[in-house]
C-alpha atoms as one frame of an Amber mdcrd trajectory, in Angstrom:
protein
 -16.623  37.306  30.756 -14.812  36.829  27.245 -15.918  35.259  24.284 -13.418
  33.107  22.676 -13.401  31.831  18.955 -13.319  28.174  18.698 -12.243  26.692
  15.432 -11.551  23.889  13.382  -8.025  23.049  14.276  -5.078  22.075  11.417
  -5.338  17.710  11.980  -1.935  16.698   9.445  -0.456  17.539   6.801  -2.056
  18.696   3.556  -5.661  18.569   5.546  -7.564  21.768   4.711 -11.198  20.945
   6.040 -12.786  18.773   8.167 -16.533  16.903   8.268 -18.390  18.060  11.652
 -19.538  13.781  12.696 -20.937  14.814  16.022 -20.788  17.470  18.820 -20.183
  15.684  22.106 -20.752  18.986  24.389 -24.675  20.813  23.851 -24.950  25.047
  24.302 -24.938  25.927  28.213 -22.595  22.796  28.550 -19.495  23.955  30.629
 -16.301  22.590  28.860 -13.031  21.896  30.746  -9.850  22.693  28.886  -8.732
  19.575  26.648 -11.837  18.101  26.552 -13.486  16.747  23.489 -16.238  19.079
  22.185 -16.607  17.504  18.989 -16.248  14.516  16.396 -14.500  15.399  13.063
 -13.299  13.444  10.043 -10.914  14.117   7.531  -9.532  12.140   4.746  -7.186
  10.398   6.591  -8.901   9.789  10.141 -11.999  10.281  12.597 -10.676  12.167
  15.490 -12.001  13.913  18.743 -11.363  17.649  19.086 -10.633  19.243  22.246
 -11.754  22.794  23.671  -8.027  25.073  23.894 -10.158  27.034  26.858 -12.244
  25.851  29.588 -15.794  27.902  29.948 -19.300  27.023  28.589 -20.415  26.397
  25.374 -22.295  29.170  24.441 -22.785  28.899  20.938 -22.683  26.012  17.860
 -21.879  28.083  15.069 -21.715  24.593  12.302 -24.227  21.311  12.142 -23.104
  17.814  11.811 -22.383  16.851   8.735 -21.243  20.178   7.555 -17.546  20.612
   5.950 -15.653  23.267   7.828 -12.495  25.128   6.410  -8.936  24.521   8.741
  -8.851  28.161  10.869 -12.652  28.363  11.043 -15.216  29.122  13.416 -16.731
  26.756  14.749 -18.097  27.858  17.896 -18.277  30.498  21.114 -16.872  29.506
  24.189 -17.692  31.805  27.068 -14.833  31.934  29.602 -13.526  33.149  33.121
 -11.201  35.540  31.560 -11.841  39.324  30.103 -12.068  40.319  27.050  -8.985
  42.069  26.192 -10.069  45.299  23.693  -8.125  44.995  20.393  -5.466  47.683
  19.959  -6.657  50.880  17.444  -4.627  50.648  14.678  -2.135  53.885  14.703
  -3.039  54.935  10.639  -6.352  54.446   9.522  -6.697  52.334   6.101  -6.497
  53.812   2.824 -10.394  53.892   2.473 -10.743  56.480   0.555  -8.064  55.042
  -2.619 -11.381  53.740  -4.599 -12.885  56.855  -4.662  -9.699  58.973  -6.098
  -8.936  56.655  -8.345 -12.773  57.424 -10.231 -12.008  60.603  -9.813  -8.607
  60.494 -11.353 -10.217  58.157 -14.383 -12.843  61.052 -14.473 -10.468  63.624
 -14.706  -7.980  62.001 -17.658  -5.235  61.869 -15.301  -3.669  58.008 -14.704
  -3.133  57.754 -11.425  -0.155  56.274  -9.851   0.718  53.082  -9.486   2.380
  53.491  -5.910  -1.156  54.129  -4.960  -2.784  50.893  -4.904  -1.462  48.398
  -2.263  -0.901  45.054  -2.765  -0.705  45.038  -7.429  -1.198  41.676  -8.351
   1.128  40.273 -10.708  -0.340  39.823 -14.458  -1.506  36.449 -13.739  -3.518
  36.831 -11.376  -5.233  40.176 -12.217  -6.077  38.504 -15.411  -9.602  37.132
 -14.242  -8.753  33.475 -14.225 -10.775  30.809 -14.192 -11.567  28.590 -10.757
  -9.756  25.412 -10.661 -12.372  22.974  -8.598 -10.165  19.820  -8.085  -7.541
  19.988  -9.076  -4.649  18.268  -7.416  -2.066  20.260  -5.086   1.324  19.267
  -3.633   2.119  18.381  -0.165   3.967  21.966  -0.147   1.419  24.570  -2.075
  -1.345  22.882   0.011   1.399  23.350   3.658   1.926  26.689   2.451  -1.753
  27.562   1.565  -2.450  27.078   5.235   0.222  28.813   7.290  -0.778  32.121
   4.679  -4.910  31.895   5.409  -5.621  30.792   1.721  -8.738  29.084   1.039
  -9.269  26.816  -1.114 -12.004  29.006  -2.663  -9.071  30.855  -3.441  -6.443
  28.094  -4.269  -8.687  27.127  -7.062  -8.348  30.705  -8.703  -4.899  30.855
  -8.552  -3.643  30.631 -11.842  -0.608  27.548 -12.176   2.277  27.301 -14.889
   2.792  24.317 -13.806   2.093  20.659 -15.769  -1.478  20.988 -16.423  -2.297
  23.900 -15.038  -0.770  22.146 -11.261   0.361  25.779  -8.708   3.818  25.137
  -8.408   5.427  26.540  -5.229   6.860  29.536  -7.138   3.457  30.531  -8.172
   1.739  30.626  -4.634   4.964  32.526  -3.022   4.414  34.807  -5.770   0.413
  35.475  -5.028   1.434  35.650  -1.352   4.724  38.293  -1.693   1.246  40.325
  -4.315  -0.180  40.387  -1.240  -3.075  37.275  -1.433  -5.822  39.259  -3.270
  -9.422  37.156  -3.009  -9.340  35.814  -6.185 -12.564  34.106  -5.776 -14.491
  37.901  -5.582 -17.048  38.221  -8.284 -16.190  40.925 -10.832 -17.805  44.097
 -10.061 -19.834  44.679 -13.165 -19.493  47.263 -15.341 -21.808  49.736 -15.643
 -24.611  49.661 -18.791 -24.161  51.901 -21.714 -26.125  55.121 -22.066 -28.955
  54.537 -23.978 -28.617  55.782 -27.481 -31.440  56.582 -30.409 -32.664  53.970
 -32.772 -33.869  54.108 -35.752 -37.530  53.175 -35.588 -38.077  49.368 -36.221
 -39.639  48.866 -40.032 -42.867  47.562 -39.588 -41.842  44.302 -41.271 -39.439
  43.888 -38.689 -41.595  45.056 -35.755 -44.055  42.285 -36.928 -40.867  39.396
 -36.682 -39.370  40.587 -33.994 -40.022  38.724 -30.402 -42.122  40.434 -28.055
 -40.038  42.343 -25.129 -40.167  40.634 -21.880 -41.189  42.317 -19.214 -39.129
  44.110 -16.936 -40.420  42.503 -13.452 -40.672  39.061 -15.108 -38.438  36.742
 -12.331 -35.790  34.881 -14.194 -35.809  31.590 -13.979 -33.792  29.473 -11.409
 -31.204  26.836 -12.220 -32.421  23.991 -10.716 -29.990  22.633  -8.185 -28.319
  19.554  -8.648 -30.275  16.573  -7.706 -29.470  13.369  -5.804 -27.851  10.359
  -7.545 -31.223   8.139  -7.097 -30.682   4.847  -5.930 -29.903   1.322  -8.109
 -33.833  -0.401  -8.410 -32.810  -4.688  -6.758 -35.062  -7.325  -6.561 -36.264
  -8.821  -3.921 -33.244 -11.330  -3.922 -30.874  -8.601  -3.680 -29.927  -6.016
  -0.875 -28.668  -1.942  -0.970 -25.911  -1.295   0.599 -24.527   2.287   1.338
 -21.075   2.958   0.762 -20.338   4.720   4.515 -17.394   7.277   4.110 -14.173
   5.966   4.426 -15.728   3.446   1.687 -16.032   5.799  -0.272 -12.691   7.574
  -0.113 -10.995   4.000  -0.227 -13.307   3.813  -3.694 -12.416   7.330  -5.054
  -8.069   6.985  -4.163  -7.951   3.043  -5.982  -9.807   4.335  -9.355  -7.124
   7.696  -8.832  -4.255   5.812  -8.585  -5.433   3.660 -11.541  -5.638   7.378
 -13.768  -2.627   8.071 -12.579  -0.209   5.437 -12.013   0.696   2.953 -14.993
   0.355  -0.259 -12.403   3.149  -3.076 -13.334   3.671  -5.897 -10.784   6.893
  -8.000 -10.752   7.127 -11.408  -8.716   9.736 -13.498  -6.644   9.795 -16.148
  -4.119  11.501 -16.563  -1.872  12.746 -19.655   1.011  12.248 -17.886   4.524
  12.858 -20.839   6.301  15.701 -19.520   8.878  13.216 -16.266   9.201  10.335
 -19.270  10.540  12.116 -21.463  12.357  14.074 -18.076  14.198  10.575 -16.441
  14.985   9.435 -19.917  16.301  12.265 -20.667  19.156  11.900 -16.613  20.280
   7.846 -16.219  19.847   6.625 -17.089  22.984   9.564 -15.667  25.521   8.677
 -12.190  23.357   4.974 -12.492  24.187   6.124 -13.146  28.093   8.489 -10.578
  28.347   6.849  -7.227  26.315   2.884  -8.785  26.257   2.953  -8.643  23.001
   2.627 -11.076  20.074   5.566 -11.200  17.951   4.302 -11.390  14.241   6.609
 -11.705  11.062   4.811  -7.476   9.647   8.301  -5.733  10.872  10.746  -8.572
   9.759   9.599  -7.743   6.458   9.345  -4.155   6.695  13.251  -3.989   8.188
  14.173  -5.689   4.603  12.131  -3.281   2.976  13.698  -0.618   4.890  17.105
  -2.340   4.029  16.590  -2.868   0.241  15.146   1.050  -0.120  18.978   2.332
   1.008  20.467  -0.102  -1.661  18.109   1.533  -4.085  16.859   4.876  -2.759
  15.330   6.044  -6.537  12.114   3.429  -5.407  11.200   5.729  -2.430  10.082
   8.840  -4.306   6.942  10.777  -5.367   6.559  12.324  -8.221   5.332  16.057
  -9.623   4.487  16.826 -12.517   7.901  16.394 -14.694   9.775  16.179 -11.343
  10.430  13.356  -8.873  10.960  14.008  -5.548  13.613  11.950  -4.024  12.853
  11.280  -0.168  15.361  11.194   2.305  13.199   9.437   4.901  12.320   6.019
   4.972   7.849   6.156   6.192   6.987   2.849   5.707   3.259   2.789   5.511
   1.269  -0.259   6.627  -2.132  -1.379   5.739  -4.907  -2.796   8.265  -7.981
  -4.239   7.881 -10.087  -2.246  10.137 -13.447  -4.788  12.221 -15.418  -2.780
   9.486 -14.228  -4.096   6.790 -12.050  -1.358   5.465  -8.338  -0.668   4.883
  -6.452   2.350   6.515  -2.350   2.539   6.210  -1.004   4.211   9.157   2.618
   4.920   8.906   6.240   3.827  10.584   8.014   6.562  10.256  12.228   6.812
   9.901  11.604   2.605   9.963  15.063   2.320   8.935  16.494   3.523  11.889
  14.233   0.977  14.231  15.346  -2.732  15.535  13.304  -5.494  15.284  12.196
  -4.865  18.835  11.376  -1.503  17.845   9.968  -2.332  14.420   7.724  -4.856
  16.654   6.224  -2.328  19.302   5.389   0.358  16.410   4.086  -2.063  14.593
   2.011  -3.605  17.514   0.715   0.167  18.811  -0.391   1.205  15.846  -2.613
  -1.314  14.432  -4.189  -1.836  17.902  -5.647   2.469  17.960  -6.156   1.699
  14.516  -8.486  -1.444  14.974  -9.553   0.854  17.944 -10.065   4.398  15.536
  -7.359   6.001  18.014  -4.939   6.667  15.472  -3.584  10.694  15.344  -3.210
  12.305  12.307  -0.120  12.410  11.921   0.148   8.275  12.230  -1.107   8.470
   8.893   1.292  11.162   7.314   4.268  11.076   5.374   4.350   7.310   4.228
   6.822   6.768   1.096   6.442   3.008   0.588   3.908   1.084   1.732   3.989
  -2.829   2.130   0.505  -4.839   2.645   0.379  -8.094   4.441  -1.533 -10.513
   2.363  -0.678 -13.638   3.174  -2.431 -12.833   6.976  -5.890 -13.793   5.120
  -4.045 -16.718   3.517  -3.974 -15.222  -0.093  -0.018 -16.608  -1.257  -0.048
 -13.234  -3.718  -1.659 -10.388  -4.908  -1.073  -6.987  -7.234  -1.591  -4.643
  -4.321  -2.687  -0.919  -5.739   0.079   2.125  -5.034  -0.752   4.700  -2.198
  -0.426   8.094  -4.044   2.015   9.577  -4.420   4.368   7.335  -3.364   5.527
   4.565  -6.591   5.170   1.045  -5.451   3.932  -1.244  -2.940   4.591  -4.159
  -1.884   2.633  -7.187  -0.829   3.340 -10.163   1.575   2.085 -13.185   0.577
   1.148 -16.397   2.628   4.356 -18.616   4.283   4.231 -21.816   2.756   5.727
 -24.784   3.058   7.094 -27.070   0.034   9.532 -29.976  -1.369  12.702 -28.306
  -2.142  16.217 -29.023  -4.029  18.393 -28.588  -1.200  22.140 -28.078  -2.530
  24.580 -29.279  -0.024  28.655 -30.013  -0.166  27.523 -33.657  -0.830  25.266
 -33.243  -3.217  21.737 -32.754  -4.176  19.119 -33.224  -1.294  14.763 -32.946
  -1.274  14.130 -31.199   2.128  10.792 -29.037   3.281  11.319 -25.573   2.855
   9.093 -22.990   3.713   8.634 -20.020   1.230   6.733 -16.964   0.172   5.878
 -15.130  -2.910   6.432 -10.967  -2.887   4.356  -8.744  -4.748   6.061  -5.291
  -6.386   3.822  -2.919  -7.886   5.221  -0.678  -9.586   5.016   3.422 -11.423
   6.856   2.228 -14.305   6.434   6.182 -15.419   8.958   6.400 -13.174  10.276
   3.006 -11.868  11.437   1.049 -15.077  11.337  -2.866 -14.628  14.838  -3.257
 -13.945  14.405  -0.914 -10.873  11.445  -2.530  -9.350  12.250  -6.496 -10.428
  15.960  -5.889  -8.256  14.228  -3.874  -5.511  11.494  -6.951  -4.407  15.027
  -9.250  -5.503  17.123  -7.348  -3.128  14.094  -7.825   0.023  13.687 -11.430
  -0.796  17.720 -11.744  -0.025  17.394 -10.128   3.064  14.838 -12.483   4.161
  16.489 -15.776   3.019  19.787 -14.169   4.646  18.236 -13.214   7.785  20.491
 -14.034  10.686  19.243 -16.804  13.050  21.762 -15.466  16.012  19.617 -11.901
  15.798  18.534 -11.410  18.428  15.625  -9.414  20.064
C-alpha cells in the first residue's frame, strides 16, 4: 500500500488558488481514477477535481470553504501500489553553515561569499515590505506557478515596475538568486547586555511610571469583526450577494477605476443580414440541430475589423502596450442565476460562420449548465455583449480587464429609411441596430475607437447575401 498526496491542481492561466466548495467523497470511500472527488471554485469558474490515481480516500486535509494554493496538498489517497523509497542524496546539505558564519564573526574574520548558497540580490535582501493585493501580470503569475513560488513570497518580492509592480526581470532575478523565502519572519536580534544605570533621583522616581510585571500577558490584537448586515424594515428584503456576484462587483469597480471609459455609437443597416438569416435558419436547425443566431455574424464582423485595426487587440501593463496576435473574442452569457460569465472563442478569425456558430452554441450551453472548463474563460483579447437579446437598443458596457475595448450590440428594429436608387430616393422599411463601443482612453483615442466600430458596421451592412453556411 502507498499513501499518495492529492494536490490542488492547476486550473488555468493566472489562477493561483481555489476555494473548496464541496467534498464529493468522504474518508474511507473508494475512488476510481479520474473520478470527481471535490468541487472547487476559482475566480474564473467552478469545476470538479478528479483523482489522478485510484484508491481509498484516507484523509481530508482541507475543509469546505478553505482557500488553497495551487500545488498544496488537499487529501491523502491510499493506493494498491507499493511506496517507492526516496533516493538518499549523495552529499549532505551544508547544515553547519550558520554556525560557521557565527564562529567566524566572533573570531573577527569575514566569511567568504562562496560559502553562502543562492545569495539574494540586494533588493531582495533588504527586508522587503509585503504588498498584499498588488496587481500581477499573467506572465509573472505563470512564472511563479512554474517555479513553485507562493503568493506569500510573491507579495514580499520588490517590484521595479510602475507603481511597484513585479516585472518579468524581477521574478527571473529572484529565481536566479535561488528563490530564498521572503515571507519568513526576520530573526530577532539579541537584546543588548544590561549596563549599569545611575540611580534615579527621588523626583524622577516619583514621576516615572511603574515597571510592568514581567509575567503580565500582552493584550492580543482584536480580530477584525465581520461587517454587520445593514438594517432594513419590514418592507425590504435583505439578500446577501453570492460568490460570483461579489466577484463581478469587484471586477466592475476595478475596471472603472483602472480604465477611463469612452463610448462611441454607430447605427448600422443590417437588412441584408436579417434576410440572409431568415432564409437559412430553418435549414440550419434541421441539419445541425442547433439555432442559427445573429451572434456568430457579429463575431465574424468584429474579428475582421480587428485584423484591420490590430491596435484595438491589446492590453496594458504599466507603461507598456501588449499587442496580441491571437484574436480571442469573449462573449457575455447570462446565466439562470442572473449572473454573467464570459466564455472565449479562441482564434475567432480562423473560423468560418459554421465554426463560429457551433462554438458559440457549445460555450453558451455549457455556461448555463455550469460545465465550462477554466480554459474556456482564458485568453480573451476583445469582448462582445449582445444586449439586444434583452430587447435593449444600446448600452455602455464595462471593459473586461486587462482588455481595452468591448462592444455592445443592440436589438434589431425596423425603421423607415431613405433608400437611394438610380431613379431617385425612396422611402422604405429597413432593419437597423446600434453598436456601442466602449474603450480605454489611456491607449485608444476617439479616432481609433470610432473607426473600429464604424468598420464593424460596414462589414455588417456589406454582408454578402450569397454566403453559404
